[in-house]
C-alpha positions as CSV (number, residue, x, y, z in Angstrom):
1,M,62.5,36.4,-173.3
2,A,63.2,37.6,-176.5
3,N,60.5,38.9,-178.6
4,T,61.5,41.5,-181.9
5,A,63.9,39.7,-184.2
6,Q,66.7,42.1,-183.7
7,S,66.8,41.2,-180.0
8,K,66.7,37.6,-180.9
9,K,69.8,38.0,-182.7
10,R,71.5,40.0,-180.1
11,A,70.8,37.2,-178.2
12,R,72.5,34.7,-180.8
13,Q,75.7,37.4,-181.4
14,I,76.5,38.1,-177.2
15,E,76.0,34.2,-177.2
16,T,78.5,33.5,-179.4
17,R,81.3,36.2,-178.6
18,T,80.5,35.4,-174.2
19,A,82.1,31.9,-176.0
20,V,84.9,33.9,-178.0
21,N,85.0,35.5,-174.7
22,K,85.5,32.3,-172.8
23,A,88.1,31.1,-174.3
24,R,90.4,33.9,-175.3
25,R,90.5,34.4,-171.3
26,S,91.3,31.1,-170.6
27,R,94.1,31.1,-173.2
28,I,95.4,34.1,-170.9
29,R,95.1,31.8,-167.4
30,T,96.5,29.5,-169.0
31,H,99.8,31.3,-169.8
32,L,99.4,33.5,-166.2
33,R,99.7,30.2,-164.9
34,K,102.6,28.4,-166.7
35,V,104.4,32.0,-166.1
36,E,103.2,30.8,-161.8
37,E,104.2,27.3,-162.2
38,A,108.0,28.2,-164.1
39,I,107.9,30.8,-160.8
40,A,107.8,28.6,-158.1
41,S,109.8,25.4,-159.4
42,G,112.2,28.4,-159.5
43,D,113.9,27.9,-163.6
44,K,114.0,31.6,-163.5
45,A,114.8,31.2,-167.8
46,A,111.7,29.5,-168.2
47,A,109.5,31.8,-165.8
48,A,111.0,34.5,-168.2
49,A,110.8,32.8,-171.3
50,A,106.8,32.5,-170.2
51,L,105.8,36.1,-169.2
52,K,107.8,36.8,-173.4
53,A,105.4,34.8,-174.3
54,A,101.9,35.3,-171.9
55,Q,102.4,38.9,-172.6
56,P,101.1,39.5,-175.7
57,E,98.6,37.1,-175.1
58,L,97.4,39.2,-172.1
59,M,98.0,42.9,-174.2
60,R,95.7,40.8,-177.4
61,G,93.1,40.2,-174.9
62,V,92.6,44.5,-173.1
63,T,92.9,44.8,-177.4
64,K,89.5,42.6,-178.4
65,G,88.3,44.2,-174.6
66,V,88.2,40.3,-172.6
67,Y,90.7,42.6,-169.5
68,H,91.0,46.0,-168.1
69,K,94.3,48.1,-170.0
70,N,95.3,48.8,-166.1
71,T,94.4,45.2,-165.2
72,A,97.2,43.2,-168.1
73,S,99.0,46.0,-167.2
74,R,99.8,45.0,-163.9
75,K,99.1,41.8,-163.5
76,I,102.8,42.7,-166.4
77,S,104.3,44.7,-163.6
78,R,104.0,41.8,-161.1
79,L,104.6,39.3,-162.6
80,A,107.5,41.2,-164.0
81,A,109.3,41.8,-160.9
82,R,108.4,37.7,-159.4
83,V,110.3,37.4,-162.4
84,K,113.5,38.7,-161.8
85,A,113.1,38.2,-157.1
86,I,114.7,35.0,-158.4
87,A,117.6,34.3,-156.6
């Protein structure tokens, strides 16, 4: 348990940041899920639109420290390849 005033403050700050990061991660996952659903349905136009919306969301997660840059790049690359492969 936090004893000093500073450690109590840090605990409060961590709680706030955790909530913000959790919401941001959830938002990103929602965008990724929309891309996955569009790919599964076989609708190339919808999948491309969903991917275009998901990319900035993912990269924003990188700048905010929720995801690592390479992780986001890898996810985008793999999704783009799958969207491109839709006949």
